[in-house]
C-alpha positions in Angstrom: 38.6 -95.2 33.1 34.8 -95.6 33.0 33.1 -93.6 35.7 30.4 -96.2 35.9 29.6 -97.1 39.3 27.3 -100.1 40.3 25.9 -98.5 43.3 24.7 -95.1 41.5 23.1 -97.4 38.8 21.2 -99.2 41.5 19.9 -95.9 43.1 18.9 -94.7 39.7 16.8 -97.4 39.0 15.4 -97.6 42.8 14.5 -93.9 42.2 12.9 -94.4 38.8 10.7 -97.3 40.5 9.7 -95.2 43.4 8.6 -92.5 40.9 6.5 -94.7 39.1 4.9 -96.2 42.1 4.4 -93.0 43.6 2.5 -91.9 40.3 0.2 -95.1 40.3 -0.7 -94.4 43.9 -1.7 -90.8 43.0 -3.7 -92.0 40.2 -5.6 -94.5 42.4 -6.0 -92.0 45.2 -7.7 -89.1 42.3 -9.9 -92.2 41.0 -11.0 -93.1 44.4 -11.7 -89.7 45.8 -14.0 -88.9 42.6 -15.7 -92.0 43.1 -16.5 -91.8 46.9 -20.1 -91.4 46.9 -21.8 -94.7 47.4 -24.0 -95.9 44.5 -26.8 -98.5 45.3 -28.4 -99.8 42.2 -31.9 -99.1 41.8 -34.8 -101.5 40.4 -38.3 -100.7 39.8 -40.5 -103.3 41.6 -43.8 -102.1 40.3 -43.7 -104.0 37.1 -43.4 -107.3 39.1 -46.3 -106.2 41.3 -48.8 -105.8 38.0 -47.7 -109.5 36.9 -48.1 -110.7 40.3 -51.5 -108.9 40.6 -52.7 -110.8 37.6 -50.9 -114.2 38.6 -51.9 -114.4 42.3 -55.0 -116.1 43.5 -54.7 -113.8 46.8 -54.9 -110.0 47.5 -51.6 -108.7 46.5 -49.7 -106.3 48.6 -46.9 -104.0 47.4 -44.5 -101.5 49.6 -45.7 -98.1 49.2 -43.6 -95.4 46.7 -43.8 -93.2 49.7 -40.9 -95.5 51.0 -38.4 -94.1 48.7 -39.3 -90.5 49.4 -38.2 -91.4 52.8 -35.0 -92.4 51.7 -35.5 -96.3 51.0 -33.9 -97.4 47.9 -35.3 -100.6 46.3 -32.5 -102.9 45.5 -34.2 -106.1 44.1 -37.3 -107.5 42.9 -37.7 -111.1 42.1 -41.0 -112.7 41.1 -42.0 -116.5 40.6 -45.2 -117.5 39.2 -44.6 -121.1 38.1 -45.5 -123.1 40.9 -46.2 -121.3 44.3 -46.5 -117.6 43.2 -44.1 -115.7 45.3 -42.6 -112.4 45.2 -40.0 -110.5 47.2 -38.7 -106.9 47.3 -35.4 -106.1 48.9 -34.6 -102.5 50.3 -31.4 -100.5 51.6 -33.4 -98.7 54.4 -33.1 -95.2 55.3 -30.5 -96.3 58.0 -28.5 -98.2 55.6 -29.6 -101.7 56.8 -31.4 -104.2 54.6 -34.9 -105.3 54.6 -37.0 -107.4 52.4 -40.6 -108.2 51.7 -41.7 -111.5 50.6 -45.3 -112.6 49.9 -46.1 -116.2 49.0 -48.8 -118.8 48.7 -46.5 -121.6 49.4 -46.5 -123.7 52.4 -46.3 -120.9 55.2 -44.1 -123.0 57.3 -41.5 -123.2 54.3 -42.0 -119.7 53.8 -41.0 -118.7 57.3 -38.5 -121.3 57.8 -36.5 -119.6 54.3 -36.8 -116.2 55.5 -36.6 -115.8 58.9 -33.4 -117.9 58.9 -32.2 -118.9 62.6 -34.4 -116.5 64.2 -36.8 -117.4 67.1 -40.3 -116.5 67.5 -40.0 -113.9 70.5 -43.6 -112.5 70.2 -45.9 -110.4 68.3 -45.9 -106.8 67.4 -49.0 -104.7 66.1 -48.6 -103.3 62.7 -51.3 -101.8 60.8 -54.0 -102.9 62.9 -52.9 -106.6 62.5 -50.7 -109.0 65.0 -47.3 -109.9 63.0 -45.4 -112.7 64.6 -42.0 -111.5 65.6 -39.0 -113.4 65.2 -35.4 -112.3 66.2 -31.8 -113.4 66.4 -28.5 -111.4 67.2 -28.4 -110.4 63.4 -31.5 -111.1 62.0 -35.1 -110.1 62.5 -38.6 -110.5 61.0 -42.2 -109.8 61.0 -44.5 -112.7 59.9 -48.3 -112.2 59.0 -50.2 -115.5 58.1 -53.3 -114.8 56.1 -55.6 -117.0 54.1 -54.0 -118.1 51.2 -50.7 -116.0 51.6 -47.8 -115.6 54.0 -46.4 -112.0 54.3 -42.8 -111.7 55.8 -40.9 -108.8 56.3 -37.1 -109.6 57.3 -33.9 -108.4 57.3 -30.8 -106.9 59.2 -32.8 -103.9 59.9 -33.9 -102.9 63.2 -37.6 -103.8 64.4 -38.8 -100.2 63.7 -37.5 -100.1 60.4 -38.9 -103.7 59.9 -42.4 -102.6 61.3 -42.4 -99.2 59.1 -41.7 -101.6 55.8 -44.7 -104.1 57.0 -46.9 -100.5 57.9 -46.1 -99.3 54.3 -47.5 -102.1 52.6 -50.5 -101.1 50.5 -53.3 -103.4 48.6 -52.9 -103.3 45.0 -56.1 -103.2 43.1 -57.7 -106.3 41.9 -56.5 -107.5 38.1 -59.3 -106.2 35.8 -61.5 -109.2 34.4 -60.9 -110.9 37.8 -64.1 -112.7 38.3 -64.0 -112.8 42.1 -64.3 -109.1 42.2 -66.9 -107.6 43.5 -69.1 -105.2 41.1 -68.7 -101.5 42.1 -71.5 -99.3 43.0 -72.4 -96.4 41.0 -74.1 -93.6 42.4 -77.4 -92.9 41.4 -78.1 -89.7 39.9 
């Protein structure tokens, strides 16, 4: 007579299947543990700033390189020079939030509507010696500076102090060489 037992064959199959599943879970746990550090992709926004400097009819500002030294990571750079000239640079902030700087010569109302989302103006904030309009909602904030020919917007899910830090970290880029509107520099007389 055969010693084959259907119940022992079923248990054996379950044990093999369970062993395979445990092996897969252990491999997945090992892979996840070796890749546990968050990797945020970084972009170099300076080439877009240089192109903008040549294409824009307004003074161009760019985030200071010092922001990256403070733990800010540039994650995106979008430049449009066909039509309204607009440039946006996105950052992962030092506090792991999101902030974006946009400058555009499009209609200021359109730029503000697109960048402040559903936030409402709640006052002004002094940043770098200028009064920026402050917009706020439950999950979005923005600072807006309207200047002649250009609108600057710093917006995102970051806290107001981080948005203000980004706005304060903007620096004027030198005018493009060959710009007919540039003032001639004076040389010291010797």
